[in-house]
mmCIF file of the N, C-alpha and C atoms, coordinates in Angstrom:
data_MODEL
# 
_entry.id   MODEL 
# 
loop_
_atom_site.group_PDB 
_atom_site.id 
_atom_site.type_symbol 
_atom_site.label_atom_id 
_atom_site.label_alt_id 
_atom_site.label_comp_id 
_atom_site.label_asym_id 
_atom_site.label_entity_id 
_atom_site.label_seq_id 
_atom_site.pdbx_PDB_ins_code 
_atom_site.Cartn_x 
_atom_site.Cartn_y 
_atom_site.Cartn_z 
_atom_site.occupancy 
_atom_site.B_iso_or_equiv 
_atom_site.pdbx_formal_charge 
_atom_site.auth_seq_id 
_atom_site.auth_comp_id 
_atom_site.auth_asym_id 
_atom_site.auth_atom_id 
_atom_site.pdbx_PDB_model_num 
ATOM 1   N N  . MET A 1 1  ? 10.859  -15.387 3.364   1.00 0.00 ? 1  MET A N  1 
ATOM 2   C CA . MET A 1 1  ? 9.483   -15.699 3.668   1.00 0.00 ? 1  MET A CA 1 
ATOM 3   C C  . MET A 1 1  ? 8.998   -14.906 4.877   1.00 0.00 ? 1  MET A C  1 
ATOM 4   N N  . ILE A 1 2  ? 9.839   -14.784 5.885   1.00 0.00 ? 2  ILE A N  1 
ATOM 5   C CA . ILE A 1 2  ? 9.454   -14.024 7.070   1.00 0.00 ? 2  ILE A CA 1 
ATOM 6   C C  . ILE A 1 2  ? 9.305   -12.550 6.715   1.00 0.00 ? 2  ILE A C  1 
ATOM 7   N N  . LEU A 1 3  ? 10.165  -12.038 5.816   1.00 0.00 ? 3  LEU A N  1 
ATOM 8   C CA . LEU A 1 3  ? 10.080  -10.655 5.390   1.00 0.00 ? 3  LEU A CA 1 
ATOM 9   C C  . LEU A 1 3  ? 8.744   -10.387 4.704   1.00 0.00 ? 3  LEU A C  1 
ATOM 10  N N  . ARG A 1 4  ? 8.306   -11.293 3.873   1.00 0.00 ? 4  ARG A N  1 
ATOM 11  C CA . ARG A 1 4  ? 7.019   -11.111 3.198   1.00 0.00 ? 4  ARG A CA 1 
ATOM 12  C C  . ARG A 1 4  ? 5.861   -11.173 4.177   1.00 0.00 ? 4  ARG A C  1 
ATOM 13  N N  . ARG A 1 5  ? 5.923   -12.056 5.139   1.00 0.00 ? 5  ARG A N  1 
ATOM 14  C CA . ARG A 1 5  ? 4.861   -12.115 6.146   1.00 0.00 ? 5  ARG A CA 1 
ATOM 15  C C  . ARG A 1 5  ? 4.811   -10.826 6.950   1.00 0.00 ? 5  ARG A C  1 
ATOM 16  N N  . ALA A 1 6  ? 5.971   -10.327 7.316   1.00 0.00 ? 6  ALA A N  1 
ATOM 17  C CA . ALA A 1 6  ? 6.020   -9.063  8.065   1.00 0.00 ? 6  ALA A CA 1 
ATOM 18  C C  . ALA A 1 6  ? 5.466   -7.927  7.219   1.00 0.00 ? 6  ALA A C  1 
ATOM 19  N N  . PHE A 1 7  ? 5.794   -7.930  5.927   1.00 0.00 ? 7  PHE A N  1 
ATOM 20  C CA . PHE A 1 7  ? 5.278   -6.899  5.027   1.00 0.00 ? 7  PHE A CA 1 
ATOM 21  C C  . PHE A 1 7  ? 3.760   -6.987  4.922   1.00 0.00 ? 7  PHE A C  1 
ATOM 22  N N  . LEU A 1 8  ? 3.244   -8.187  4.754   1.00 0.00 ? 8  LEU A N  1 
ATOM 23  C CA . LEU A 1 8  ? 1.798   -8.359  4.631   1.00 0.00 ? 8  LEU A CA 1 
ATOM 24  C C  . LEU A 1 8  ? 1.076   -7.921  5.898   1.00 0.00 ? 8  LEU A C  1 
ATOM 25  N N  . MET A 1 9  ? 1.633   -8.274  7.039   1.00 0.00 ? 9  MET A N  1 
ATOM 26  C CA . MET A 1 9  ? 1.015   -7.873  8.300   1.00 0.00 ? 9  MET A CA 1 
ATOM 27  C C  . MET A 1 9  ? 1.074   -6.353  8.467   1.00 0.00 ? 9  MET A C  1 
ATOM 28  N N  . SER A 1 10 ? 2.173   -5.743  8.066   1.00 0.00 ? 10 SER A N  1 
ATOM 29  C CA . SER A 1 10 ? 2.265   -4.288  8.174   1.00 0.00 ? 10 SER A CA 1 
ATOM 30  C C  . SER A 1 10 ? 1.291   -3.613  7.215   1.00 0.00 ? 10 SER A C  1 
ATOM 31  N N  . CYS A 1 11 ? 1.044   -4.221  6.049   1.00 0.00 ? 11 CYS A N  1 
ATOM 32  C CA . CYS A 1 11 ? 0.051   -3.677  5.117   1.00 0.00 ? 11 CYS A CA 1 
ATOM 33  C C  . CYS A 1 11 ? -1.342  -3.700  5.729   1.00 0.00 ? 11 CYS A C  1 
ATOM 34  N N  . VAL A 1 12 ? -1.676  -4.794  6.349   1.00 0.00 ? 12 VAL A N  1 
ATOM 35  C CA . VAL A 1 12 ? -2.994  -4.912  6.962   1.00 0.00 ? 12 VAL A CA 1 
ATOM 36  C C  . VAL A 1 12 ? -3.146  -3.899  8.093   1.00 0.00 ? 12 VAL A C  1 
ATOM 37  N N  . LEU A 1 13 ? -2.126  -3.779  8.931   1.00 0.00 ? 13 LEU A N  1 
ATOM 38  C CA . LEU A 1 13 ? -2.169  -2.825  10.028  1.00 0.00 ? 13 LEU A CA 1 
ATOM 39  C C  . LEU A 1 13 ? -2.237  -1.395  9.507   1.00 0.00 ? 13 LEU A C  1 
ATOM 40  N N  . ALA A 1 14 ? -1.426  -1.072  8.520   1.00 0.00 ? 14 ALA A N  1 
ATOM 41  C CA . ALA A 1 14 ? -1.425  0.284   7.962   1.00 0.00 ? 14 ALA A CA 1 
ATOM 42  C C  . ALA A 1 14 ? -2.755  0.608   7.298   1.00 0.00 ? 14 ALA A C  1 
ATOM 43  N N  . THR A 1 15 ? -3.328  -0.376  6.624   1.00 0.00 ? 15 THR A N  1 
ATOM 44  C CA . THR A 1 15 ? -4.602  -0.161  5.953   1.00 0.00 ? 15 THR A CA 1 
ATOM 45  C C  . THR A 1 15 ? -5.705  0.120   6.946   1.00 0.00 ? 15 THR A C  1 
ATOM 46  N N  . SER A 1 16 ? -5.759  -0.657  8.008   1.00 0.00 ? 16 SER A N  1 
ATOM 47  C CA . SER A 1 16 ? -6.817  -0.433  8.992   1.00 0.00 ? 16 SER A CA 1 
ATOM 48  C C  . SER A 1 16 ? -6.627  0.890   9.712   1.00 0.00 ? 16 SER A C  1 
ATOM 49  N N  . THR A 1 17 ? -5.386  1.242   10.018  1.00 0.00 ? 17 THR A N  1 
ATOM 50  C CA . THR A 1 17 ? -5.112  2.520   10.676  1.00 0.00 ? 17 THR A CA 1 
ATOM 51  C C  . THR A 1 17 ? -5.419  3.684   9.750   1.00 0.00 ? 17 THR A C  1 
ATOM 52  N N  . LEU A 1 18 ? -4.965  3.575   8.500   1.00 0.00 ? 18 LEU A N  1 
ATOM 53  C CA . LEU A 1 18 ? -5.194  4.634   7.517   1.00 0.00 ? 18 LEU A CA 1 
ATOM 54  C C  . LEU A 1 18 ? -6.674  4.851   7.279   1.00 0.00 ? 18 LEU A C  1 
ATOM 55  N N  . SER A 1 19 ? -7.408  3.783   7.091   1.00 0.00 ? 19 SER A N  1 
ATOM 56  C CA . SER A 1 19 ? -8.816  3.939   6.762   1.00 0.00 ? 19 SER A CA 1 
ATOM 57  C C  . SER A 1 19 ? -9.615  4.503   7.930   1.00 0.00 ? 19 SER A C  1 
ATOM 58  N N  . SER A 1 20 ? -9.299  4.123   9.155   1.00 0.00 ? 20 SER A N  1 
ATOM 59  C CA . SER A 1 20 ? -10.045 4.671   10.284  1.00 0.00 ? 20 SER A CA 1 
ATOM 60  C C  . SER A 1 20 ? -9.712  6.136   10.514  1.00 0.00 ? 20 SER A C  1 
ATOM 61  N N  . ASN A 1 21 ? -8.435  6.496   10.431  1.00 0.00 ? 21 ASN A N  1 
ATOM 62  C CA . ASN A 1 21 ? -8.043  7.901   10.594  1.00 0.00 ? 21 ASN A CA 1 
ATOM 63  C C  . ASN A 1 21 ? -8.500  8.749   9.410   1.00 0.00 ? 21 ASN A C  1 
ATOM 64  N N  . ALA A 1 22 ? -8.413  8.178   8.224   1.00 0.00 ? 22 ALA A N  1 
ATOM 65  C CA . ALA A 1 22 ? -8.751  8.922   7.018   1.00 0.00 ? 22 ALA A CA 1 
ATOM 66  C C  . ALA A 1 22 ? -10.225 9.281   6.977   1.00 0.00 ? 22 ALA A C  1 
ATOM 67  N N  . LEU A 1 23 ? -11.068 8.364   7.331   1.00 0.00 ? 23 LEU A N  1 
ATOM 68  C CA . LEU A 1 23 ? -12.493 8.633   7.299   1.00 0.00 ? 23 LEU A CA 1 
ATOM 69  C C  . LEU A 1 23 ? -12.875 9.693   8.323   1.00 0.00 ? 23 LEU A C  1 
ATOM 70  N N  . ALA A 1 24 ? -12.175 9.729   9.449   1.00 0.00 ? 24 ALA A N  1 
ATOM 71  C CA . ALA A 1 24 ? -12.477 10.703  10.485  1.00 0.00 ? 24 ALA A CA 1 
ATOM 72  C C  . ALA A 1 24 ? -12.085 12.116  10.062  1.00 0.00 ? 24 ALA A C  1 
ATOM 73  N N  . GLN A 1 25 ? -11.048 12.257  9.224   1.00 0.00 ? 25 GLN A N  1 
ATOM 74  C CA . GLN A 1 25 ? -10.538 13.573  8.868   1.00 0.00 ? 25 GLN A CA 1 
ATOM 75  C C  . GLN A 1 25 ? -10.916 14.014  7.451   1.00 0.00 ? 25 GLN A C  1 
ATOM 76  N N  . GLY A 1 26 ? -11.694 13.236  6.729   1.00 0.00 ? 26 GLY A N  1 
ATOM 77  C CA . GLY A 1 26 ? -12.063 13.607  5.372   1.00 0.00 ? 26 GLY A CA 1 
ATOM 78  C C  . GLY A 1 26 ? -10.952 13.403  4.359   1.00 0.00 ? 26 GLY A C  1 
ATOM 79  N N  . TYR A 1 27 ? -9.906  12.698  4.738   1.00 0.00 ? 27 TYR A N  1 
ATOM 80  C CA . TYR A 1 27 ? -8.788  12.400  3.846   1.00 0.00 ? 27 TYR A CA 1 
ATOM 81  C C  . TYR A 1 27 ? -9.170  11.200  3.014   1.00 0.00 ? 27 TYR A C  1 
ATOM 82  N N  . PRO A 1 28 ? -8.759  11.001  1.867   1.00 0.00 ? 28 PRO A N  1 
ATOM 83  C CA . PRO A 1 28 ? -7.865  11.788  1.030   1.00 0.00 ? 28 PRO A CA 1 
ATOM 84  C C  . PRO A 1 28 ? -8.640  12.701  0.091   1.00 0.00 ? 28 PRO A C  1 
ATOM 85  N N  . ASP A 1 29 ? -7.996  13.730  -0.347  1.00 0.00 ? 29 ASP A N  1 
ATOM 86  C CA . ASP A 1 29 ? -8.613  14.638  -1.304  1.00 0.00 ? 29 ASP A CA 1 
ATOM 87  C C  . ASP A 1 29 ? -8.032  14.456  -2.704  1.00 0.00 ? 29 ASP A C  1 
ATOM 88  N N  . ARG A 1 30 ? -7.165  13.461  -2.863  1.00 0.00 ? 30 ARG A N  1 
ATOM 89  C CA . ARG A 1 30 ? -6.571  13.121  -4.159  1.00 0.00 ? 30 ARG A CA 1 
ATOM 90  C C  . ARG A 1 30 ? -6.278  11.622  -4.178  1.00 0.00 ? 30 ARG A C  1 
ATOM 91  N N  . PRO A 1 31 ? -5.962  11.044  -5.342  1.00 0.00 ? 31 PRO A N  1 
ATOM 92  C CA . PRO A 1 31 ? -5.684  9.599   -5.397  1.00 0.00 ? 31 PRO A CA 1 
ATOM 93  C C  . PRO A 1 31 ? -4.523  9.198   -4.480  1.00 0.00 ? 31 PRO A C  1 
ATOM 94  N N  . VAL A 1 32 ? -4.640  7.997   -3.914  1.00 0.00 ? 32 VAL A N  1 
ATOM 95  C CA . VAL A 1 32 ? -3.632  7.448   -3.005  1.00 0.00 ? 32 VAL A CA 1 
ATOM 96  C C  . VAL A 1 32 ? -2.771  6.471   -3.785  1.00 0.00 ? 32 VAL A C  1 
ATOM 97  N N  . LYS A 1 33 ? -1.465  6.499   -3.532  1.00 0.00 ? 33 LYS A N  1 
ATOM 98  C CA . LYS A 1 33 ? -0.544  5.577   -4.195  1.00 0.00 ? 33 LYS A CA 1 
ATOM 99  C C  . LYS A 1 33 ? -0.092  4.527   -3.189  1.00 0.00 ? 33 LYS A C  1 
ATOM 100 N N  . LEU A 1 34 ? -0.318  3.259   -3.500  1.00 0.00 ? 34 LEU A N  1 
ATOM 101 C CA . LEU A 1 34 ? 0.112   2.139   -2.672  1.00 0.00 ? 34 LEU A CA 1 
ATOM 102 C C  . LEU A 1 34 ? 1.342   1.521   -3.334  1.00 0.00 ? 34 LEU A C  1 
ATOM 103 N N  . ILE A 1 35 ? 2.489   1.625   -2.680  1.00 0.00 ? 35 ILE A N  1 
ATOM 104 C CA . ILE A 1 35 ? 3.736   1.117   -3.246  1.00 0.00 ? 35 ILE A CA 1 
ATOM 105 C C  . ILE A 1 35 ? 3.975   -0.301  -2.753  1.00 0.00 ? 35 ILE A C  1 
ATOM 106 N N  . VAL A 1 36 ? 4.123   -1.228  -3.709  1.00 0.00 ? 36 VAL A N  1 
ATOM 107 C CA . VAL A 1 36 ? 4.400   -2.634  -3.407  1.00 0.00 ? 36 VAL A CA 1 
ATOM 108 C C  . VAL A 1 36 ? 5.862   -2.897  -3.761  1.00 0.00 ? 36 VAL A C  1 
ATOM 109 N N  . PRO A 1 37 ? 6.672   -3.372  -2.808  1.00 0.00 ? 37 PRO A N  1 
ATOM 110 C CA . PRO A 1 37 ? 8.106   -3.516  -3.058  1.00 0.00 ? 37 PRO A CA 1 
ATOM 111 C C  . PRO A 1 37 ? 8.521   -4.777  -3.810  1.00 0.00 ? 37 PRO A C  1 
ATOM 112 N N  . PHE A 1 38 ? 7.588   -5.458  -4.436  1.00 0.00 ? 38 PHE A N  1 
ATOM 113 C CA . PHE A 1 38 ? 7.901   -6.679  -5.172  1.00 0.00 ? 38 PHE A CA 1 
ATOM 114 C C  . PHE A 1 38 ? 7.354   -6.580  -6.590  1.00 0.00 ? 38 PHE A C  1 
ATOM 115 N N  . SER A 1 39 ? 7.834   -7.456  -7.469  1.00 0.00 ? 39 SER A N  1 
ATOM 116 C CA . SER A 1 39 ? 7.454   -7.392  -8.877  1.00 0.00 ? 39 SER A CA 1 
ATOM 117 C C  . SER A 1 39 ? 5.986   -7.770  -9.081  1.00 0.00 ? 39 SER A C  1 
ATOM 118 N N  . PRO A 1 40 ? 5.396   -7.279  -10.191 1.00 0.00 ? 40 PRO A N  1 
ATOM 119 C CA . PRO A 1 40 ? 3.998   -7.582  -10.484 1.00 0.00 ? 40 PRO A CA 1 
ATOM 120 C C  . PRO A 1 40 ? 3.776   -9.069  -10.743 1.00 0.00 ? 40 PRO A C  1 
ATOM 121 N N  . GLY A 1 41 ? 2.599   -9.549  -10.395 1.00 0.00 ? 41 GLY A N  1 
ATOM 122 C CA . GLY A 1 41 ? 2.218   -10.918 -10.672 1.00 0.00 ? 41 GLY A CA 1 
ATOM 123 C C  . GLY A 1 41 ? 2.414   -11.873 -9.521  1.00 0.00 ? 41 GLY A C  1 
ATOM 124 N N  . GLY A 1 42 ? 3.092   -11.454 -8.477  1.00 0.00 ? 42 GLY A N  1 
ATOM 125 C CA . GLY A 1 42 ? 3.319   -12.315 -7.327  1.00 0.00 ? 42 GLY A CA 1 
ATOM 126 C C  . GLY A 1 42 ? 2.205   -12.191 -6.304  1.00 0.00 ? 42 GLY A C  1 
ATOM 127 N N  . ALA A 1 43 ? 2.327   -12.951 -5.246  1.00 0.00 ? 43 ALA A N  1 
ATOM 128 C CA . ALA A 1 43 ? 1.314   -12.944 -4.193  1.00 0.00 ? 43 ALA A CA 1 
ATOM 129 C C  . ALA A 1 43 ? 1.202   -11.579 -3.525  1.00 0.00 ? 43 ALA A C  1 
ATOM 130 N N  . THR A 1 44 ? 2.321   -10.913 -3.344  1.00 0.00 ? 44 THR A N  1 
ATOM 131 C CA . THR A 1 44 ? 2.299   -9.604  -2.700  1.00 0.00 ? 44 THR A CA 1 
ATOM 132 C C  . THR A 1 44 ? 1.606   -8.573  -3.581  1.00 0.00 ? 44 THR A C  1 
ATOM 133 N N  . ASP A 1 45 ? 1.820   -8.654  -4.878  1.00 0.00 ? 45 ASP A N  1 
ATOM 134 C CA . ASP A 1 45 ? 1.160   -7.750  -5.811  1.00 0.00 ? 45 ASP A CA 1 
ATOM 135 C C  . ASP A 1 45 ? -0.344  -7.982  -5.805  1.00 0.00 ? 45 ASP A C  1 
ATOM 136 N N  . ILE A 1 46 ? -0.742  -9.230  -5.798  1.00 0.00 ? 46 ILE A N  1 
ATOM 137 C CA . ILE A 1 46 ? -2.171  -9.562  -5.780  1.00 0.00 ? 46 ILE A CA 1 
ATOM 138 C C  . ILE A 1 46 ? -2.813  -9.031  -4.505  1.00 0.00 ? 46 ILE A C  1 
ATOM 139 N N  . LEU A 1 47 ? -2.151  -9.218  -3.367  1.00 0.00 ? 47 LEU A N  1 
ATOM 140 C CA . LEU A 1 47 ? -2.674  -8.701  -2.107  1.00 0.00 ? 47 LEU A CA 1 
ATOM 141 C C  . LEU A 1 47 ? -2.750  -7.174  -2.140  1.00 0.00 ? 47 LEU A C  1 
ATOM 142 N N  . GLY A 1 48 ? -1.738  -6.531  -2.686  1.00 0.00 ? 48 GLY A N  1 
ATOM 143 C CA . GLY A 1 48 ? -1.763  -5.078  -2.802  1.00 0.00 ? 48 GLY A CA 1 
ATOM 144 C C  . GLY A 1 48 ? -2.930  -4.593  -3.636  1.00 0.00 ? 48 GLY A C  1 
ATOM 145 N N  . ARG A 1 49 ? -3.222  -5.296  -4.708  1.00 0.00 ? 49 ARG A N  1 
ATOM 146 C CA . ARG A 1 49 ? -4.343  -4.902  -5.565  1.00 0.00 ? 49 ARG A CA 1 
ATOM 147 C C  . ARG A 1 49 ? -5.685  -5.157  -4.879  1.00 0.00 ? 49 ARG A C  1 
ATOM 148 N N  . LEU A 1 50 ? -5.766  -6.228  -4.095  1.00 0.00 ? 50 LEU A N  1 
ATOM 149 C CA . LEU A 1 50 ? -6.990  -6.468  -3.322  1.00 0.00 ? 50 LEU A CA 1 
ATOM 150 C C  . LEU A 1 50 ? -7.189  -5.383  -2.264  1.00 0.00 ? 50 LEU A C  1 
ATOM 151 N N  . LEU A 1 51 ? -6.100  -5.004  -1.600  1.00 0.00 ? 51 LEU A N  1 
ATOM 152 C CA . LEU A 1 51 ? -6.175  -3.925  -0.617  1.00 0.00 ? 51 LEU A CA 1 
ATOM 153 C C  . LEU A 1 51 ? -6.557  -2.608  -1.282  1.00 0.00 ? 51 LEU A C  1 
ATOM 154 N N  . ALA A 1 52 ? -6.012  -2.354  -2.464  1.00 0.00 ? 52 ALA A N  1 
ATOM 155 C CA . ALA A 1 52 ? -6.342  -1.124  -3.183  1.00 0.00 ? 52 ALA A CA 1 
ATOM 156 C C  . ALA A 1 52 ? -7.823  -1.080  -3.538  1.00 0.00 ? 52 ALA A C  1 
ATOM 157 N N  . THR A 1 53 ? -8.373  -2.204  -3.950  1.00 0.00 ? 53 THR A N  1 
ATOM 158 C CA . THR A 1 53 ? -9.796  -2.265  -4.278  1.00 0.00 ? 53 THR A CA 1 
ATOM 159 C C  . THR A 1 53 ? -10.648 -2.003  -3.047  1.00 0.00 ? 53 THR A C  1 
ATOM 160 N N  . ALA A 1 54 ? -10.276 -2.628  -1.934  1.00 0.00 ? 54 ALA A N  1 
ATOM 161 C CA . ALA A 1 54 ? -11.033 -2.423  -0.692  1.00 0.00 ? 54 ALA A CA 1 
ATOM 162 C C  . ALA A 1 54 ? -10.924 -0.980  -0.209  1.00 0.00 ? 54 ALA A C  1 
ATOM 163 N N  . LEU A 1 55 ? -9.738  -0.406  -0.295  1.00 0.00 ? 55 LEU A N  1 
ATOM 164 C CA . LEU A 1 55 ? -9.561  0.988   0.123   1.00 0.00 ? 55 LEU A CA 1 
ATOM 165 C C  . LEU A 1 55 ? -10.313 1.951   -0.787  1.00 0.00 ? 55 LEU A C  1 
ATOM 166 N N  . THR A 1 56 ? -10.333 1.660   -2.083  1.00 0.00 ? 56 THR A N  1 
ATOM 167 C CA . THR A 1 56 ? -11.074 2.503   -3.017  1.00 0.00 ? 56 THR A CA 1 
ATOM 168 C C  . THR A 1 56 ? -12.547 2.538   -2.644  1.00 0.00 ? 56 THR A C  1 
ATOM 169 N N  . ASP A 1 57 ? -13.108 1.392   -2.320  1.00 0.00 ? 57 ASP A N  1 
ATOM 170 C CA . ASP A 1 57 ? -14.512 1.322   -1.931  1.00 0.00 ? 57 ASP A CA 1 
ATOM 171 C C  . ASP A 1 57 ? -14.763 2.043   -0.606  1.00 0.00 ? 57 ASP A C  1 
ATOM 172 N N  . LYS A 1 58 ? -13.855 1.864   0.339   1.00 0.00 ? 58 LYS A N  1 
ATOM 173 C CA . LYS A 1 58 ? -14.052 2.426   1.679   1.00 0.00 ? 58 LYS A CA 1 
ATOM 174 C C  . LYS A 1 58 ? -13.799 3.929   1.729   1.00 0.00 ? 58 LYS A C  1 
ATOM 175 N N  . LEU A 1 59 ? -12.766 4.399   1.023   1.00 0.00 ? 59 LEU A N  1 
ATOM 176 C CA . LEU A 1 59 ? -12.402 5.807   1.066   1.00 0.00 ? 59 LEU A CA 1 
ATOM 177 C C  . LEU A 1 59 ? -13.143 6.657   0.039   1.00 0.00 ? 59 LEU A C  1 
ATOM 178 N N  . GLY A 1 60 ? -13.627 6.020   -1.012  1.00 0.00 ? 60 GLY A N  1 
ATOM 179 C CA . GLY A 1 60 ? -14.281 6.771   -2.070  1.00 0.00 ? 60 GLY A CA 1 
ATOM 180 C C  . GLY A 1 60 ? -13.294 7.549   -2.935  1.00 0.00 ? 60 GLY A C  1 
ATOM 181 N N  . GLN A 1 61 ? -12.053 7.142   -2.934  1.00 0.00 ? 61 GLN A N  1 
ATOM 182 C CA . GLN A 1 61 ? -10.990 7.783   -3.701  1.00 0.00 ? 61 GLN A CA 1 
ATOM 183 C C  . GLN A 1 61 ? -10.162 6.697   -4.378  1.00 0.00 ? 61 GLN A C  1 
ATOM 184 N N  . SER A 1 62 ? -9.613  6.989   -5.529  1.00 0.00 ? 62 SER A N  1 
ATOM 185 C CA . SER A 1 62 ? -8.808  6.006   -6.252  1.00 0.00 ? 62 SER A CA 1 
ATOM 186 C C  . SER A 1 62 ? -7.537  5.659   -5.484  1.00 0.00 ? 62 SER A C  1 
ATOM 187 N N  . VAL A 1 63 ? -7.205  4.369   -5.464  1.00 0.00 ? 63 VAL A N  1 
ATOM 188 C CA . VAL A 1 63 ? -5.953  3.897   -4.883  1.00 0.00 ? 63 VAL A CA 1 
ATOM 189 C C  . VAL A 1 63 ? -5.179  3.224   -6.010  1.00 0.00 ? 63 VAL A C  1 
ATOM 190 N N  . ILE A 1 64 ? -3.994  3.740   -6.289  1.00 0.00 ? 64 ILE A N  1 
ATOM 191 C CA . ILE A 1 64 ? -3.174  3.269   -7.399  1.00 0.00 ? 64 ILE A CA 1 
ATOM 192 C C  . ILE A 1 64 ? -2.049  2.404   -6.854  1.00 0.00 ? 64 ILE A C  1 
ATOM 193 N N  . VAL A 1 65 ? -1.900  1.195   -7.397  1.00 0.00 ? 65 VAL A N  1 
ATOM 194 C CA . VAL A 1 65 ? -0.826  0.287   -6.986  1.00 0.00 ? 65 VAL A CA 1 
ATOM 195 C C  . VAL A 1 65 ? 0.378   0.530   -7.878  1.00 0.00 ? 65 VAL A C  1 
ATOM 196 N N  . GLU A 1 66 ? 1.520   0.783   -7.252  1.00 0.00 ? 66 GLU A N  1 
ATOM 197 C CA . GLU A 1 66 ? 2.765   0.989   -7.994  1.00 0.00 ? 66 GLU A CA 1 
ATOM 198 C C  . GLU A 1 66 ? 3.800   -0.004  -7.480  1.00 0.00 ? 66 GLU A C  1 
ATOM 199 N N  . ASN A 1 67 ? 4.298   -0.851  -8.375  1.00 0.00 ? 67 ASN A N  1 
ATOM 200 C CA . ASN A 1 67 ? 5.312   -1.833  -8.011  1.00 0.00 ? 67 ASN A CA 1 
ATOM 201 C C  . ASN A 1 67 ? 6.697   -1.224  -8.136  1.00 0.00 ? 67 ASN A C  1 
ATOM 202 N N  . LYS A 1 68 ? 7.523   -1.383  -7.101  1.00 0.00 ? 68 LYS A N  1 
ATOM 203 C CA . LYS A 1 68 ? 8.903   -0.893  -7.089  1.00 0.00 ? 68 LYS A CA 1 
ATOM 204 C C  . LYS A 1 68 ? 9.818   -2.027  -6.632  1.00 0.00 ? 68 LYS A C  1 
ATOM 205 N N  . PRO A 1 69 ? 10.036  -3.047  -7.474  1.00 0.00 ? 69 PRO A N  1 
ATOM 206 C CA . PRO A 1 69 ? 10.911  -4.138  -7.063  1.00 0.00 ? 69 PRO A CA 1 
ATOM 207 C C  . PRO A 1 69 ? 12.381  -3.748  -7.181  1.00 0.00 ? 69 PRO A C  1 
ATOM 208 N N  . GLY A 1 70 ? 13.209  -4.458  -6.464  1.00 0.00 ? 70 GLY A N  1 
ATOM 209 C CA . GLY A 1 70 ? 14.648  -4.280  -6.627  1.00 0.00 ? 70 GLY A CA 1 
ATOM 210 C C  . GLY A 1 70 ? 15.354  -3.812  -5.377  1.00 0.00 ? 70 GLY A C  1 
ATOM 211 N N  . ALA A 1 71 ? 16.644  -4.147  -5.311  1.00 0.00 ? 71 ALA A N  1 
ATOM 212 C CA . ALA A 1 71 ? 17.541  -3.737  -4.229  1.00 0.00 ? 71 ALA A CA 1 
ATOM 213 C C  . ALA A 1 71 ? 17.038  -4.190  -2.863  1.00 0.00 ? 71 ALA A C  1 
ATOM 214 N N  . GLY A 1 72 ? 16.443  -5.367  -2.819  1.00 0.00 ? 72 GLY A N  1 
ATOM 215 C CA . GLY A 1 72 ? 15.974  -5.898  -1.541  1.00 0.00 ? 72 GLY A CA 1 
ATOM 216 C C  . GLY A 1 72 ? 14.943  -5.004  -0.884  1.00 0.00 ? 72 GLY A C  1 
ATOM 217 N N  . THR A 1 73 ? 14.031  -4.451  -1.642  1.00 0.00 ? 73 THR A N  1 
ATOM 218 C CA . THR A 1 73 ? 12.948  -3.538  -1.256  1.00 0.00 ? 73 THR A CA 1 
ATOM 219 C C  . THR A 1 73 ? 13.437  -2.123  -0.929  1.00 0.00 ? 73 THR A C  1 
ATOM 220 N N  . ALA A 1 74 ? 14.715  -1.847  -1.113  1.00 0.00 ? 74 ALA A N  1 
ATOM 221 C CA . ALA A 1 74 ? 15.241  -0.511  -0.802  1.00 0.00 ? 74 ALA A CA 1 
ATOM 222 C C  . ALA A 1 74 ? 14.679  0.556   -1.731  1.00 0.00 ? 74 ALA A C  1 
ATOM 223 N N  . LEU A 1 75 ? 14.394  0.213   -2.976  1.00 0.00 ? 75 LEU A N  1 
ATOM 224 C CA . LEU A 1 75 ? 13.824  1.187   -3.905  1.00 0.00 ? 75 LEU A CA 1 
ATOM 225 C C  . LEU A 1 75 ? 12.436  1.641   -3.448  1.00 0.00 ? 75 LEU A C  1 
ATOM 226 N N  . ALA A 1 76 ? 11.636  0.695   -2.998  1.00 0.00 ? 76 ALA A N  1 
ATOM 227 C CA . ALA A 1 76 ? 10.301  1.034   -2.516  1.00 0.00 ? 76 ALA A CA 1 
ATOM 228 C C  . ALA A 1 76 ? 10.375  1.857   -1.232  1.00 0.00 ? 76 ALA A C  1 
ATOM 229 N N  . VAL A 1 77 ? 11.277  1.488   -0.357  1.00 0.00 ? 77 VAL A N  1 
ATOM 230 C CA . VAL A 1 77 ? 11.432  2.218   0.908   1.00 0.00 ? 77 VAL A CA 1 
ATOM 231 C C  . VAL A 1 77 ? 11.866  3.650   0.624   1.00 0.00 ? 77 VAL A C  1 
ATOM 232 N N  . SER A 1 78 ? 12.799  3.828   -0.297  1.00 0.00 ? 78 SER A N  1 
ATOM 233 C CA . SER A 1 78 ? 13.253  5.183   -0.610  1.00 0.00 ? 78 SER A CA 1 
ATOM 234 C C  . SER A 1 78 ? 12.153  6.001   -1.284  1.00 0.00 ? 78 SER A C  1 
ATOM 235 N N  . ALA A 1 79 ? 11.302  5.357   -2.087  1.00 0.00 ? 79 ALA A N  1 
ATOM 236 C CA . ALA A 1 79 ? 10.180  6.064   -2.717  1.00 0.00 ? 79 ALA A CA 1 
ATOM 237 C C  . ALA A 1 79 ? 9.190   6.547   -1.658  1.00 0.00 ? 79 ALA A C  1 
ATOM 238 N N  . VAL A 1 80 ? 8.943   5.732   -0.657  1.00 0.00 ? 80 VAL A N  1 
ATOM 239 C CA . VAL A 1 80 ? 8.043   6.131   0.422   1.00 0.00 ? 80 VAL A CA 1 
ATOM 240 C C  . VAL A 1 80 ? 8.685   7.218   1.268   1.00 0.00 ? 80 VAL A C  1 
ATOM 241 N N  . ALA A 1 81 ? 9.986   7.088   1.531   1.00 0.00 ? 81 ALA A N  1 
ATOM 242 C CA . ALA A 1 81 ? 10.691  8.072   2.353   1.00 0.00 ? 81 ALA A CA 1 
ATOM 243 C C  . ALA A 1 81 ? 10.698  9.447   1.681   1.00 0.00 ? 81 ALA A C  1 
ATOM 244 N N  . LEU A 1 82 ? 10.754  9.492   0.366   1.00 0.00 ? 82 LEU A N  1 
ATOM 245 C CA . LEU A 1 82 ? 10.723  10.771  -0.330  1.00 0.00 ? 82 LEU A CA 1 
ATOM 246 C C  . LEU A 1 82 ? 9.395   11.480  -0.163  1.00 0.00 ? 82 LEU A C  1 
ATOM 247 N N  . VAL A 1 83 ? 8.320   10.715  -0.064  1.00 0.00 ? 83 VAL A N  1 
ATOM 248 C CA . VAL A 1 83 ? 6.993   11.288  0.096   1.00 0.00 ? 83 VAL A CA 1 
ATOM 249 C C  . VAL A 1 83 ? 6.797   11.808  1.510   1.00 0.00 ? 83 VAL A C  1 
ATOM 250 N N  . LEU A 1 84 ? 7.318   11.090  2.479   1.00 0.00 ? 84 LEU A N  1 
ATOM 251 C CA . LEU A 1 84 ? 7.137   11.497  3.871   1.00 0.00 ? 84 LEU A CA 1 
ATOM 252 C C  . LEU A 1 84 ? 8.065   12.632  4.150   1.00 0.00 ? 84 LEU A C  1 
# 
């Protein structure tokens, strides 16, 4: 439960930071992928989709939600690490 709360808080912080920096620099120039480390249909997935909708409206670019459940969120972390 604490892990999910920490994840949700980090999503909110990352979203606000991303959107403020992104708007200042004209980013993004292509669709954004939001990786959710839990299975579809749960509270975290619903929040991710709500964040994606808000970001789509604010950024003017598509935000795609991709669920990567499994291995205690390690699959999602490794997917993000490959991009960075």
